[in-house]
N, C-alpha and C positions, 0 to 999 in steps of 0.2 A: 882583246880584253875579255877575261872570263866572265860569263853571265852568272848572275846570282839568282837562284831560284828560291821560291818560298818553301819553308820547312813544313813538315806534316801538321804541326800544331796550328800554324797560321791557316793552312788549308782547311783543317777541321773547323776552326773558329769561323772561317768565311762561309762554311756550310750552314751555320745556324742563322735562323731568321730572326732570332732575338738579339744576339750579340751585335754591337755596332760594327759595321764593316768600314775599315780604314781605306782612305782614298788610294794609298800606295798599293795595297793588296788588290783592290779592284782594278786598278790600271795594269798591274802586272798580269793578272789573270786574263785580261782582255787581249794582251799581245803575246802571252807565253803558252804555246800548245802543250809543252811538257808538264807544266804545273796544272793545266786544266785536266789533262789525262790522269795525272797523279791524284787530283782531287776526286775525279769520278771513281777511281779505284778505291780510295778511302771511303767514299760514300757508300759503295757497295758492301763494305765490310762493317760499317757502323749503322745501327738502326736509327731511323729518323726520330728526332726529339722536338719536332715542330709541334706547337700547341694544337694546331689543327689536326695533327695525325694521332694525337693521344686518344686512347680509348676511354670513353666516359662510361662508368658503370650504368647498366640498365636497371634502375631501381624497381621497375615493374617486375623484372625477373628475379632480382635479389630478394625483394619483399613483396610478393604478389598479394593483392587484396581483391579477390574475385567479387564482383558486384553482387552476384547471386547469393554468395555465402553470407553477406552482411544481412540480407533479408531473412536468410535461413535461420540464423541464430536469434534474430530480433523477434521474429514471430512467436516462437515458443516462450521466450522471456515475457513478451507482452501478454500472451495468453495466460501464462502462469500467474503473472501479477494481477490480471483481471479476475481470475478465479479466486485468488487469495483475498482480494478486496471484496468480492461478492460474498464470500464466506464470512468475512468480518462484518459486513453490513447486515447480513441475515442473522448471525448468531451472537452478536455482541451482548444482547440481554442475558444470555445463558452464562456469561461470565460474572453477572451480578446476582442473578436469581436462579434457584434450582428449577423452577417452572416459570416459563415466560414465552411470549409470542415471538415471532420473527422480528428482526430489527426494524423492518419497514412498519409493521403493525405497532410495535412499541413506540417508535418515534412519532408516528401519526397520532396515537392516543395522547402521549405526553405533551406534544406541541399544539395539537389542534382539537383534542377531545374536550368533552365537558368535564368540569371540576365541581363536585358537590361535597358538602360537609354532612356527615351523618348526625342524626339527632341522638343526643346522649339520653339514655333511659335509666341506666344504672351505673354507678361508679363515676369516674371522671376521666378527662383526657380529650383528645381530638382525633377523629378519624376522617380522612378525606378520600374520596373515591374519584378516580379519573377513568373515563370510559367514552366509547362512541356507541350511539344507539344502533348503528349499522354493523358494528363489530361484535365479536364474541368474547373479548377479553376486557378485564377491568383491573386497574391498579389501585390497591388499598395502601394508604400511608397512615401510620399511627404516630401520635405524639403524646408523650406524658401519660400513657395508660397506667392504671394501677397494676402493681406486681401481684400476680395471683399466688395463692398458697400452693404448696406442693401438691401435685395430683390434679390440679385444675388447669384448664387451657381455654383460650379463645377459639371459637369456631364460627366461620362465616357461612352464610346460607343464601342461595338464590330463592326468591319468593315468587311463586306464580299462583295467584289466587290464594287458596288456603294451603297449598302444597309448599313444602320446604325441601330444597335439594342441596345437599352438602357441597360446599365450594372449596373450603380449605380450613386448616387449623394452624394456629400460630401462638407464640408465647411473647412475653415482654421481658426478655433478658437484657436488652440494651437500653435501660432507662425508660422503658415504655415506648421506644421508637423502633419501628420496623416497617418494612414495605414488602408486599407480595402481590403476585398476579393471580387472579382467579379466572377460570374459563367456564363458559356455558356453551352447550352444544347447539344453541340457536342464537340468532342475533338478539342483542339486549333490548331491542324495541318490544320484544314479546315478554319481557320480565317486568313484574310489578314492583319489585323492591329487592334490597339487600339487607340482611340482618346479621348481627353478631351476638352470640350468646356465650355464657360461661358454662363449660361442660367438663365432665371428668375426663382426664387424659386416658387414652390418646384421641378422644373424640367419639361422637355418637352418630348413628345414621339418621336420627331425628332429633330436633331440639328438645332438651329436657331441663336445661338450666335457666338461670336468670337472663332476661333480655337486656343486653348492654347498650347496643347501638342499632339504629334503624335508618334506612334511606329509602324513600318512596321514589320509584322511577316512573316517568310518564310512559305507560305501556300503550302499544298500538293493538293489542289483542282484543 
């Protein structure tokens, strides 16, 4: 009786570790030397498709992310951010006033400094001064000051004894409301007072006009 051998398709299917192996094929291969030899010949011609033999992409090679480079770009970014924030903290008052202290000094005076209202001597309105006796800056805020005629201006003065030192000039264009910083070259604990007079524009080196407001400061001199 002529022996029946497995065809090439059955032999190839039997090579797969995934496809179900039929009992008939397994039994035949166990007793047939010719089919086993033919299967080995086919196996040498066809690459293995076993899941265990498949190459898995090395993602570290495909998309490398060196640990050192992460810190390399983060440090400049963090340093730049810190510098920008420091500049913002230091210079934010200059976005609001032409002349102003650093952000630290301005915030310290506005939040923790002394607040005093100036005495009205001539005219009307309200002038509030915020300052620190240990600092050199003071913030003047005005409310409802009288509009001055053309050619006249308000001028603020530092008062030390009988001497008056020019601090700033300002006008009342915004309904009598304005705010400005004034600077003294020594701590304000050595200043006796702050005065505001009405002067001809653009201001004078010594008071010549009417005294409008006055604030006595507790001097340590």
